[in-house]
PDB file of N, CA, C, O and CB in Angstrom:
ATOM      1  N   UNK A   1      15.823 -27.076 -13.021  1.00  0.00           N
ATOM      2  CA  UNK A   1      17.026 -27.778 -13.560  1.00  0.00           C
ATOM      3  C   UNK A   1      17.259 -27.481 -14.964  1.00  0.00           C
ATOM      4  O   UNK A   1      16.326 -27.519 -15.767  1.00  0.00           O
ATOM      5  CB  UNK A   1      16.914 -29.249 -13.410  1.00  0.00           C
ATOM      6  N   UNK A   2      18.512 -27.171 -15.329  1.00  0.00           N
ATOM      7  CA  UNK A   2      18.837 -26.874 -16.701  1.00  0.00           C
ATOM      8  C   UNK A   2      18.875 -28.211 -17.565  1.00  0.00           C
ATOM      9  O   UNK A   2      19.270 -29.264 -17.065  1.00  0.00           O
ATOM     10  CB  UNK A   2      20.219 -26.115 -16.753  1.00  0.00           C
ATOM     11  N   UNK A   3      18.467 -28.125 -18.818  1.00  0.00           N
ATOM     12  CA  UNK A   3      18.439 -29.204 -19.727  1.00  0.00           C
ATOM     13  C   UNK A   3      19.533 -28.990 -20.690  1.00  0.00           C
ATOM     14  O   UNK A   3      19.649 -27.878 -21.206  1.00  0.00           O
ATOM     15  CB  UNK A   3      17.113 -29.339 -20.407  1.00  0.00           C
ATOM     16  N   UNK A   4      20.365 -29.967 -20.989  1.00  0.00           N
ATOM     17  CA  UNK A   4      21.378 -29.897 -21.992  1.00  0.00           C
ATOM     18  C   UNK A   4      20.697 -30.110 -23.324  1.00  0.00           C
ATOM     19  O   UNK A   4      19.592 -30.650 -23.376  1.00  0.00           O
ATOM     20  CB  UNK A   4      22.500 -30.926 -21.743  1.00  0.00           C
ATOM     21  N   UNK A   5      21.382 -29.667 -24.477  1.00  0.00           N
ATOM     22  CA  UNK A   5      20.807 -29.722 -25.754  1.00  0.00           C
ATOM     23  C   UNK A   5      21.714 -30.508 -26.628  1.00  0.00           C
ATOM     24  O   UNK A   5      22.927 -30.338 -26.510  1.00  0.00           O
ATOM     25  CB  UNK A   5      20.548 -28.362 -26.299  1.00  0.00           C
ATOM     26  N   UNK A   6      21.240 -31.357 -27.498  1.00  0.00           N
ATOM     27  CA  UNK A   6      21.990 -32.081 -28.494  1.00  0.00           C
ATOM     28  C   UNK A   6      21.515 -31.738 -29.860  1.00  0.00           C
ATOM     29  O   UNK A   6      20.333 -31.873 -30.176  1.00  0.00           O
ATOM     30  CB  UNK A   6      21.896 -33.551 -28.270  1.00  0.00           C
ATOM     31  N   UNK A   7      22.433 -31.292 -30.678  1.00  0.00           N
ATOM     32  CA  UNK A   7      22.058 -30.957 -32.096  1.00  0.00           C
ATOM     33  C   UNK A   7      22.815 -31.964 -32.976  1.00  0.00           C
ATOM     34  O   UNK A   7      24.020 -32.139 -32.796  1.00  0.00           O
ATOM     35  CB  UNK A   7      22.439 -29.404 -32.498  1.00  0.00           C
ATOM     36  N   UNK A   8      22.137 -32.628 -33.919  1.00  0.00           N
ATOM     37  CA  UNK A   8      22.721 -33.534 -34.848  1.00  0.00           C
ATOM     38  C   UNK A   8      22.166 -33.218 -36.231  1.00  0.00           C
ATOM     39  O   UNK A   8      21.002 -33.495 -36.520  1.00  0.00           O
ATOM     40  CB  UNK A   8      22.453 -34.990 -34.443  1.00  0.00           C
ATOM     41  N   UNK A   9      22.968 -32.662 -37.042  1.00  0.00           N
ATOM     42  CA  UNK A   9      22.565 -32.384 -38.457  1.00  0.00           C
ATOM     43  C   UNK A   9      23.546 -33.136 -39.388  1.00  0.00           C
ATOM     44  O   UNK A   9      24.679 -33.461 -39.032  1.00  0.00           O
ATOM     45  CB  UNK A   9      22.576 -30.790 -38.775  1.00  0.00           C
ATOM     46  N   UNK A  10      23.046 -33.374 -40.549  1.00  0.00           N
ATOM     47  CA  UNK A  10      23.823 -34.019 -41.497  1.00  0.00           C
ATOM     48  C   UNK A  10      23.733 -33.299 -42.904  1.00  0.00           C
ATOM     49  O   UNK A  10      22.779 -32.552 -43.123  1.00  0.00           O
ATOM     50  CB  UNK A  10      23.385 -35.462 -41.567  1.00  0.00           C
ATOM     51  N   UNK A  11      24.648 -33.495 -43.801  1.00  0.00           N
ATOM     52  CA  UNK A  11      24.653 -32.711 -44.971  1.00  0.00           C
ATOM     53  C   UNK A  11      25.738 -31.682 -44.896  1.00  0.00           C
ATOM     54  O   UNK A  11      26.324 -31.411 -43.848  1.00  0.00           O
ATOM     55  CB  UNK A  11      23.333 -32.083 -45.183  1.00  0.00           C
ATOM     56  N   UNK A  12      25.975 -31.131 -46.028  1.00  0.00           N
ATOM     57  CA  UNK A  12      26.981 -30.060 -46.087  1.00  0.00           C
ATOM     58  C   UNK A  12      26.424 -28.762 -45.628  1.00  0.00           C
ATOM     59  O   UNK A  12      25.232 -28.628 -45.352  1.00  0.00           O
ATOM     60  CB  UNK A  12      27.522 -29.903 -47.477  1.00  0.00           C
ATOM     61  N   UNK A  13      27.373 -27.729 -45.542  1.00  0.00           N
ATOM     62  CA  UNK A  13      26.862 -26.479 -45.053  1.00  0.00           C
ATOM     63  C   UNK A  13      25.961 -25.805 -46.129  1.00  0.00           C
ATOM     64  O   UNK A  13      26.296 -25.768 -47.313  1.00  0.00           O
ATOM     65  CB  UNK A  13      28.035 -25.557 -44.648  1.00  0.00           C
ATOM     66  N   UNK A  14      24.846 -25.294 -45.676  1.00  0.00           N
ATOM     67  CA  UNK A  14      23.862 -24.658 -46.621  1.00  0.00           C
ATOM     68  C   UNK A  14      23.186 -23.577 -45.748  1.00  0.00           C
ATOM     69  O   UNK A  14      23.279 -23.601 -44.520  1.00  0.00           O
ATOM     70  CB  UNK A  14      22.749 -25.754 -47.260  1.00  0.00           C
ATOM     71  N   UNK A  15      22.516 -22.645 -46.410  1.00  0.00           N
ATOM     72  CA  UNK A  15      21.817 -21.653 -45.613  1.00  0.00           C
ATOM     73  C   UNK A  15      20.861 -22.226 -44.700  1.00  0.00           C
ATOM     74  O   UNK A  15      20.694 -21.679 -43.610  1.00  0.00           O
ATOM     75  CB  UNK A  15      21.143 -20.708 -46.439  1.00  0.00           C
ATOM     76  N   UNK A  16      20.171 -23.327 -45.030  1.00  0.00           N
ATOM     77  CA  UNK A  16      19.122 -23.857 -44.096  1.00  0.00           C
ATOM     78  C   UNK A  16      19.766 -24.531 -42.940  1.00  0.00           C
ATOM     79  O   UNK A  16      19.280 -24.402 -41.816  1.00  0.00           O
ATOM     80  CB  UNK A  16      18.168 -24.851 -44.803  1.00  0.00           C
ATOM     81  N   UNK A  17      20.870 -25.269 -43.156  1.00  0.00           N
ATOM     82  CA  UNK A  17      21.571 -25.911 -41.958  1.00  0.00           C
ATOM     83  C   UNK A  17      22.125 -24.777 -41.117  1.00  0.00           C
ATOM     84  O   UNK A  17      21.929 -24.817 -39.902  1.00  0.00           O
ATOM     85  CB  UNK A  17      22.777 -26.931 -42.403  1.00  0.00           C
ATOM     86  N   UNK A  18      22.752 -23.841 -41.616  1.00  0.00           N
ATOM     87  CA  UNK A  18      23.315 -22.738 -40.852  1.00  0.00           C
ATOM     88  C   UNK A  18      22.312 -22.010 -40.019  1.00  0.00           C
ATOM     89  O   UNK A  18      22.507 -21.728 -38.837  1.00  0.00           O
ATOM     90  CB  UNK A  18      23.967 -21.786 -41.751  1.00  0.00           C
ATOM     91  N   UNK A  19      21.162 -21.700 -40.731  1.00  0.00           N
ATOM     92  CA  UNK A  19      20.134 -20.929 -40.017  1.00  0.00           C
ATOM     93  C   UNK A  19      19.435 -21.703 -38.858  1.00  0.00           C
ATOM     94  O   UNK A  19      19.083 -21.154 -37.813  1.00  0.00           O
ATOM     95  CB  UNK A  19      19.085 -20.476 -41.017  1.00  0.00           C
ATOM     96  N   UNK A  20      19.270 -22.999 -39.129  1.00  0.00           N
ATOM     97  CA  UNK A  20      18.571 -23.815 -38.042  1.00  0.00           C
ATOM     98  C   UNK A  20      19.554 -24.012 -36.877  1.00  0.00           C
ATOM     99  O   UNK A  20      19.138 -24.014 -35.719  1.00  0.00           O
ATOM    100  CB  UNK A  20      18.071 -25.270 -38.601  1.00  0.00           C
ATOM    101  N   UNK A  21      20.854 -24.177 -37.171  1.00  0.00           N
ATOM    102  CA  UNK A  21      21.782 -24.262 -36.044  1.00  0.00           C
ATOM    103  C   UNK A  21      21.852 -23.019 -35.250  1.00  0.00           C
ATOM    104  O   UNK A  21      21.867 -23.055 -34.020  1.00  0.00           O
ATOM    105  CB  UNK A  21      23.127 -24.598 -36.509  1.00  0.00           C
ATOM    106  N   UNK A  22      21.895 -21.888 -35.944  1.00  0.00           N
ATOM    107  CA  UNK A  22      21.921 -20.547 -35.341  1.00  0.00           C
ATOM    108  C   UNK A  22      20.696 -20.392 -34.469  1.00  0.00           C
ATOM    109  O   UNK A  22      20.800 -19.918 -33.338  1.00  0.00           O
ATOM    110  CB  UNK A  22      21.970 -19.425 -36.429  1.00  0.00           C
ATOM    111  N   UNK A  23      19.532 -20.784 -34.972  1.00  0.00           N
ATOM    112  CA  UNK A  23      18.282 -20.777 -34.213  1.00  0.00           C
ATOM    113  C   UNK A  23      18.291 -21.493 -32.970  1.00  0.00           C
ATOM    114  O   UNK A  23      17.749 -21.007 -31.977  1.00  0.00           O
ATOM    115  CB  UNK A  23      17.246 -21.296 -34.976  1.00  0.00           C
ATOM    116  N   UNK A  24      18.929 -22.735 -32.942  1.00  0.00           N
ATOM    117  CA  UNK A  24      19.037 -23.477 -31.713  1.00  0.00           C
ATOM    118  C   UNK A  24      19.983 -22.723 -30.731  1.00  0.00           C
ATOM    119  O   UNK A  24      19.642 -22.506 -29.569  1.00  0.00           O
ATOM    120  CB  UNK A  24      19.552 -24.922 -32.003  1.00  0.00           C
ATOM    121  N   UNK A  25      21.128 -22.350 -31.216  1.00  0.00           N
ATOM    122  CA  UNK A  25      22.074 -21.613 -30.250  1.00  0.00           C
ATOM    123  C   UNK A  25      21.513 -20.298 -29.688  1.00  0.00           C
ATOM    124  O   UNK A  25      21.677 -19.982 -28.509  1.00  0.00           O
ATOM    125  CB  UNK A  25      23.414 -21.279 -30.971  1.00  0.00           C
ATOM    126  N   UNK A  26      20.850 -19.550 -30.568  1.00  0.00           N
ATOM    127  CA  UNK A  26      20.313 -18.332 -30.096  1.00  0.00           C
ATOM    128  C   UNK A  26      19.185 -18.554 -29.052  1.00  0.00           C
ATOM    129  O   UNK A  26      19.121 -17.869 -28.031  1.00  0.00           O
ATOM    130  CB  UNK A  26      19.815 -17.536 -31.264  1.00  0.00           C
ATOM    131  N   UNK A  27      18.326 -19.506 -29.337  1.00  0.00           N
ATOM    132  CA  UNK A  27      17.263 -19.771 -28.466  1.00  0.00           C
ATOM    133  C   UNK A  27      17.758 -20.209 -27.106  1.00  0.00           C
ATOM    134  O   UNK A  27      17.242 -19.781 -26.073  1.00  0.00           O
ATOM    135  CB  UNK A  27      16.379 -20.778 -29.055  1.00  0.00           C
ATOM    136  N   UNK A  28      18.817 -21.112 -27.116  1.00  0.00           N
ATOM    137  CA  UNK A  28      19.356 -21.572 -25.868  1.00  0.00           C
ATOM    138  C   UNK A  28      20.011 -20.384 -25.107  1.00  0.00           C
ATOM    139  O   UNK A  28      19.991 -20.361 -23.876  1.00  0.00           O
ATOM    140  CB  UNK A  28      20.375 -22.714 -26.118  1.00  0.00           C
ATOM    141  N   UNK A  29      20.568 -19.437 -25.808  1.00  0.00           N
ATOM    142  CA  UNK A  29      21.218 -18.294 -25.129  1.00  0.00           C
ATOM    143  C   UNK A  29      20.174 -17.305 -24.576  1.00  0.00           C
ATOM    144  O   UNK A  29      20.428 -16.555 -23.634  1.00  0.00           O
ATOM    145  CB  UNK A  29      22.175 -17.556 -26.112  1.00  0.00           C
ATOM    146  N   UNK A  30      19.002 -17.342 -25.202  1.00  0.00           N
ATOM    147  CA  UNK A  30      17.943 -16.440 -24.710  1.00  0.00           C
ATOM    148  C   UNK A  30      17.354 -16.924 -23.353  1.00  0.00           C
ATOM    149  O   UNK A  30      16.787 -16.135 -22.597  1.00  0.00           O
ATOM    150  CB  UNK A  30      16.807 -16.334 -25.772  1.00  0.00           C
ATOM    151  N   UNK A  31      17.501 -18.219 -23.074  1.00  0.00           N
ATOM    152  CA  UNK A  31      16.928 -18.849 -21.883  1.00  0.00           C
ATOM    153  C   UNK A  31      18.009 -19.573 -21.134  1.00  0.00           C
ATOM    154  O   UNK A  31      17.952 -20.800 -21.055  1.00  0.00           O
ATOM    155  CB  UNK A  31      15.792 -19.816 -22.251  1.00  0.00           C
ATOM    156  N   UNK A  32      19.032 -18.872 -20.553  1.00  0.00           N
ATOM    157  CA  UNK A  32      20.063 -19.424 -19.854  1.00  0.00           C
ATOM    158  C   UNK A  32      19.704 -20.223 -18.589  1.00  0.00           C
ATOM    159  O   UNK A  32      20.448 -21.108 -18.166  1.00  0.00           O
ATOM    160  CB  UNK A  32      20.925 -18.399 -19.546  1.00  0.00           C
ATOM    161  N   UNK A  33      18.524 -19.883 -17.985  1.00  0.00           N
ATOM    162  CA  UNK A  33      18.038 -20.685 -16.855  1.00  0.00           C
ATOM    163  C   UNK A  33      17.422 -21.975 -17.188  1.00  0.00           C
ATOM    164  O   UNK A  33      17.233 -22.825 -16.318  1.00  0.00           O
ATOM    165  CB  UNK A  33      17.091 -19.942 -16.110  1.00  0.00           C
ATOM    166  N   UNK A  34      17.089 -22.158 -18.467  1.00  0.00           N
ATOM    167  CA  UNK A  34      16.407 -23.392 -18.903  1.00  0.00           C
ATOM    168  C   UNK A  34      17.431 -24.386 -19.593  1.00  0.00           C
ATOM    169  O   UNK A  34      17.386 -25.605 -19.424  1.00  0.00           O
ATOM    170  CB  UNK A  34      15.224 -23.021 -19.909  1.00  0.00           C
ATOM    171  N   UNK A  35      18.346 -23.742 -20.378  1.00  0.00           N
ATOM    172  CA  UNK A  35      19.222 -24.605 -21.241  1.00  0.00           C
ATOM    173  C   UNK A  35      20.649 -24.591 -20.668  1.00  0.00           C
ATOM    174  O   UNK A  35      21.151 -23.527 -20.305  1.00  0.00           O
ATOM    175  CB  UNK A  35      19.230 -24.091 -22.766  1.00  0.00           C
ATOM    176  N   UNK A  36      21.296 -25.737 -20.584  1.00  0.00           N
ATOM    177  CA  UNK A  36      22.681 -25.760 -20.181  1.00  0.00           C
ATOM    178  C   UNK A  36      23.592 -25.856 -21.385  1.00  0.00           C
ATOM    179  O   UNK A  36      23.631 -24.990 -22.259  1.00  0.00           O
ATOM    180  CB  UNK A  36      22.935 -26.907 -19.238  1.00  0.00           C
ATOM    181  N   UNK A  37      24.338 -26.978 -21.380  1.00  0.00           N
ATOM    182  CA  UNK A  37      25.448 -27.125 -22.407  1.00  0.00           C
ATOM    183  C   UNK A  37      24.759 -27.536 -23.763  1.00  0.00           C
ATOM    184  O   UNK A  37      23.771 -28.269 -23.795  1.00  0.00           O
ATOM    185  CB  UNK A  37      26.580 -28.277 -21.932  1.00  0.00           C
ATOM    186  N   UNK A  38      25.328 -27.032 -24.818  1.00  0.00           N
ATOM    187  CA  UNK A  38      24.889 -27.380 -26.165  1.00  0.00           C
ATOM    188  C   UNK A  38      25.915 -28.414 -26.790  1.00  0.00           C
ATOM    189  O   UNK A  38      27.085 -28.085 -26.984  1.00  0.00           O
ATOM    190  CB  UNK A  38      24.770 -26.054 -27.064  1.00  0.00           C
ATOM    191  N   UNK A  39      25.479 -29.554 -27.069  1.00  0.00           N
ATOM    192  CA  UNK A  39      26.426 -30.629 -27.664  1.00  0.00           C
ATOM    193  C   UNK A  39      26.102 -30.764 -29.094  1.00  0.00           C
ATOM    194  O   UNK A  39      24.951 -30.588 -29.492  1.00  0.00           O
ATOM    195  CB  UNK A  39      26.290 -32.067 -26.950  1.00  0.00           C
ATOM    196  N   UNK A  40      27.115 -31.085 -29.916  1.00  0.00           N
ATOM    197  CA  UNK A  40      26.902 -31.315 -31.310  1.00  0.00           C
ATOM    198  C   UNK A  40      27.298 -32.652 -31.725  1.00  0.00           C
ATOM    199  O   UNK A  40      28.339 -33.125 -31.270  1.00  0.00           O
ATOM    200  CB  UNK A  40      27.598 -30.351 -32.097  1.00  0.00           C
ATOM    201  N   UNK A  41      26.562 -33.326 -32.559  1.00  0.00           N
ATOM    202  CA  UNK A  41      26.888 -34.680 -33.120  1.00  0.00           C
ATOM    203  C   UNK A  41      27.677 -34.460 -34.334  1.00  0.00           C
ATOM    204  O   UNK A  41      27.141 -33.860 -35.266  1.00  0.00           O
ATOM    205  CB  UNK A  41      25.617 -35.539 -33.447  1.00  0.00           C
ATOM    206  N   UNK A  42      28.910 -34.881 -34.442  1.00  0.00           N
ATOM    207  CA  UNK A  42      29.717 -34.806 -35.625  1.00  0.00           C
ATOM    208  C   UNK A  42      29.177 -35.749 -36.641  1.00  0.00           C
ATOM    209  O   UNK A  42      29.030 -36.948 -36.403  1.00  0.00           O
ATOM    210  CB  UNK A  42      31.161 -35.103 -35.329  1.00  0.00           C
ATOM    211  N   UNK A  43      28.877 -35.171 -37.815  1.00  0.00           N
ATOM    212  CA  UNK A  43      28.282 -35.957 -38.872  1.00  0.00           C
ATOM    213  C   UNK A  43      26.918 -36.567 -38.612  1.00  0.00           C
ATOM    214  O   UNK A  43      26.589 -37.701 -38.961  1.00  0.00           O
ATOM    215  CB  UNK A  43      29.177 -37.003 -39.201  1.00  0.00           C
ATOM    216  N   UNK A  44      26.166 -35.705 -37.966  1.00  0.00           N
ATOM    217  CA  UNK A  44      24.804 -36.074 -37.619  1.00  0.00           C
ATOM    218  C   UNK A  44      24.646 -37.208 -36.638  1.00  0.00           C
ATOM    219  O   UNK A  44      25.424 -37.258 -35.686  1.00  0.00           O
ATOM    220  CB  UNK A  44      24.098 -36.417 -38.818  1.00  0.00           C
ATOM    221  N   UNK A  45      23.726 -38.106 -36.781  1.00  0.00           N
ATOM    222  CA  UNK A  45      23.455 -39.118 -35.873  1.00  0.00           C
ATOM    223  C   UNK A  45      24.633 -40.035 -35.721  1.00  0.00           C
ATOM    224  O   UNK A  45      24.799 -40.569 -34.625  1.00  0.00           O
ATOM    225  CB  UNK A  45      22.269 -39.844 -36.279  1.00  0.00           C
ATOM    226  N   UNK A  46      25.416 -40.260 -36.644  1.00  0.00           N
ATOM    227  CA  UNK A  46      26.619 -41.089 -36.502  1.00  0.00           C
ATOM    228  C   UNK A  46      27.554 -40.511 -35.402  1.00  0.00           C
ATOM    229  O   UNK A  46      28.103 -41.273 -34.607  1.00  0.00           O
ATOM    230  CB  UNK A  46      27.376 -41.178 -37.872  1.00  0.00           C
ATOM    231  N   UNK A  47      27.718 -39.300 -35.359  1.00  0.00           N
ATOM    232  CA  UNK A  47      28.453 -38.659 -34.313  1.00  0.00           C
ATOM    233  C   UNK A  47      27.905 -38.846 -32.901  1.00  0.00           C
ATOM    234  O   UNK A  47      28.654 -38.876 -31.925  1.00  0.00           O
ATOM    235  CB  UNK A  47      28.527 -37.254 -34.608  1.00  0.00           C
ATOM    236  N   UNK A  48      26.584 -38.970 -32.815  1.00  0.00           N
ATOM    237  CA  UNK A  48      25.933 -39.145 -31.483  1.00  0.00           C
ATOM    238  C   UNK A  48      26.109 -40.620 -31.084  1.00  0.00           C
ATOM    239  O   UNK A  48      26.356 -40.918 -29.916  1.00  0.00           O
ATOM    240  CB  UNK A  48      24.365 -38.734 -31.519  1.00  0.00           C
ATOM    241  N   UNK A  49      25.992 -41.463 -31.970  1.00  0.00           N
ATOM    242  CA  UNK A  49      26.143 -42.925 -31.658  1.00  0.00           C
ATOM    243  C   UNK A  49      27.657 -43.218 -31.391  1.00  0.00           C
ATOM    244  O   UNK A  49      28.026 -44.359 -31.113  1.00  0.00           O
ATOM    245  CB  UNK A  49      25.583 -43.850 -32.889  1.00  0.00           C
TER     246      UNK A  49
END
């Protein structure tokens, strides 16, 4: 069964934020049988809530 992914980051764009987000997306794409949809929380946890 595929697991969906939720990414919630806060703060402005920076090399660390961009790299960590890319790492999540790239990893999910490497394992398409494991990971399903990638969701993003707009403005971090506030967007999730």
